[in-house]
Structures are given as C-alpha cells and as structure tokens.
C-alpha positions as CSV (number, residue, x, y, z in Angstrom):
1,M,182.9,70.5,98.7
2,Q,185.1,68.8,101.0
3,K,187.0,71.3,102.5
4,F,184.1,74.1,102.1
5,G,181.1,72.4,101.5
6,V,179.8,74.1,98.5
7,K,181.2,73.5,94.8
8,P,183.7,75.3,93.2
9,N,181.5,77.9,91.6
10,S,179.6,79.4,94.3
11,I,183.4,79.7,96.4
12,P,183.3,83.9,95.8
13,D,179.3,82.8,96.8
14,Y,180.1,81.2,100.0
15,L,182.8,83.5,100.8
16,A,181.4,86.2,100.1
17,L,178.9,85.5,103.1
18,V,181.0,84.2,106.2
19,G,183.9,86.8,104.4
20,D,187.5,86.2,103.9
21,T,190.1,87.5,105.9
22,A,192.7,87.5,102.9
23,D,191.2,89.9,100.9
24,G,189.2,92.3,103.8
25,Y,186.1,91.7,103.5
26,P,184.6,90.4,106.6
27,G,181.8,88.6,105.5
28,L,178.1,89.8,106.1
29,A,176.8,89.4,110.7
30,G,175.7,86.3,111.0
31,W,176.6,84.4,108.8
32,R,178.6,81.1,109.3
33,T,180.3,78.2,107.7
34,K,177.9,75.8,107.9
35,S,174.9,78.0,107.0
36,A,176.3,79.3,104.3
37,A,177.3,76.0,103.1
38,T,173.9,74.8,104.0
39,V,172.2,77.8,101.4
40,L,174.2,77.7,98.8
41,S,174.2,73.9,98.5
42,R,170.5,74.8,97.4
43,F,170.9,77.7,95.9
44,G,174.1,77.3,94.0
45,R,174.9,81.6,93.8
46,L,172.6,84.6,95.7
47,E,171.1,85.5,93.4
48,A,168.7,82.0,93.7
49,I,168.8,82.6,98.0
50,P,164.5,84.4,97.7
51,P,164.1,86.9,100.6
52,D,161.9,84.9,102.6
53,A,163.5,81.9,105.3
54,K,159.9,80.3,104.5
55,D,160.8,79.1,100.9
56,W,165.0,78.7,102.0
57,R,163.1,74.8,103.1
58,I,166.4,73.4,104.8
59,N,167.7,73.4,109.0
60,V,170.0,76.2,109.9
61,S,169.5,77.4,113.6
62,N,168.7,81.7,113.7
63,L,167.0,81.1,109.8
64,K,165.1,84.1,110.2
65,S,167.7,86.4,111.1
66,L,170.4,84.9,108.5
67,S,167.0,85.8,105.8
68,D,167.2,89.1,107.4
69,V,170.9,90.1,107.1
70,F,171.1,89.3,104.2
71,N,168.5,90.6,103.1
72,S,168.8,94.0,104.0
73,K,173.1,93.7,102.8
74,R,172.1,92.2,99.8
75,D,174.6,95.3,97.5
76,L,176.9,94.0,100.1
77,A,176.6,90.0,99.6
78,F,177.0,91.4,96.0
79,L,180.0,92.8,96.2
80,F,182.6,91.3,98.2
81,R,180.8,88.4,96.1
82,D,183.1,91.2,93.0
83,L,186.1,90.9,95.5
84,A,185.8,87.2,95.3
85,T,186.5,86.2,91.9
86,L,188.8,85.8,89.9
87,R,189.5,88.5,86.6
88,T,189.5,86.5,83.7
89,D,188.2,89.1,81.0
90,L,190.9,91.6,80.9
91,P,194.0,91.7,79.2
92,L,196.5,91.9,81.1
93,F,200.3,91.3,78.3
94,A,200.5,90.1,74.4
95,T,204.3,88.6,75.8
96,V,206.0,87.6,78.3
97,D,208.2,90.7,75.7
98,D,205.5,93.2,77.6
99,L,206.7,93.1,80.8
100,L,210.2,94.3,80.2
101,W,211.7,97.1,82.2
102,T,211.4,100.2,79.5
103,G,211.2,103.3,81.6
104,P,208.9,105.0,84.2
105,T,205.2,105.4,82.5
106,P,204.4,109.8,82.4
107,D,202.5,109.2,85.3
108,F,205.8,108.3,88.1
109,P,206.7,112.3,88.7
110,P,203.3,112.8,90.1
111,V,203.4,109.8,92.2
112,A,207.3,110.1,93.2
113,D,206.4,113.6,94.0
114,R,203.8,113.1,95.5
115,L,205.3,111.0,97.8
116,D,208.0,112.4,98.3
117,K,205.6,115.0,99.9
118,A,204.2,112.6,102.3
119,K,207.2,111.2,104.1
120,F,207.9,111.0,107.6
121,S,209.9,113.8,109.5
122,A,212.7,113.2,111.9
123,K,209.6,113.5,115.5
124,R,208.2,111.4,114.0
125,V,210.5,108.0,113.7
126,P,211.3,106.3,116.0
127,R,215.0,105.8,117.2
128,S,215.6,103.1,116.7
129,V,215.1,103.7,112.9
130,R,216.9,106.6,112.1
131,R,220.1,105.9,112.5
C-alpha cells in the first residue's frame, strides 16, 4: 500500500494499467501511477471499473480520457494483467531429484539444427568478435 497505493492483490491490475518495463509491456496510454492507484483503491480489480466515467466518483484529472482508453483497450489490460500475474497453479517438479540433468530430450536435435542454420556469417560479425 505504501509504495504503490493499492492493496497487494491489486498489483497485477496496477501493472496492467501503468505497464512494466521489466516484463516488456507498456500499459495503457495516459494511465500513470497516481491515476491507476486512485482508480484501483476504489474498485480493486479491472473487472470492477465501471464503463462510464461518471460512475467512478473519484477525483482524477482527465477522467473521461482514462475511461475511454480503458474501455477501448480493456482486452489489452486483461492480457497485461495476466502477464503480471505470478503462476502458482503449474506443476514444476515433485522432488529436487527431478531437476537432475539426464541428457537432452528428443526435442533437442531439431532445435539445435535450426539454431545451427541460423549462425551469422563472418561478414556480419564485427571484427572485434571474429578473433
């Protein structure tokens, strides 16, 4: 709350609106930290944000513009939130022994072959790297 102005469960929604350069998504145009925090502190989640700005009943500059952008890019906001959400429902491994290297999988040779074909020619490699 102190750092972002929203509850912890609203952080993915917050990052969806303002973006996250570390994860490579831009957020929604015009949405900044203060506006996202104000809207989410009132509504909590993206789903709860009313489509009509008149129903927001908050004090934020360019309210109509924020509402228009949110409504037109709603699907993108949900995608960004999904990208910002830590997965806890995926199976990783049962024991530490499952992480032991046992050799390449059958998928490895085609990937290695594809990467080998994509090597740079010597003409495209800078002289400082060719040594």
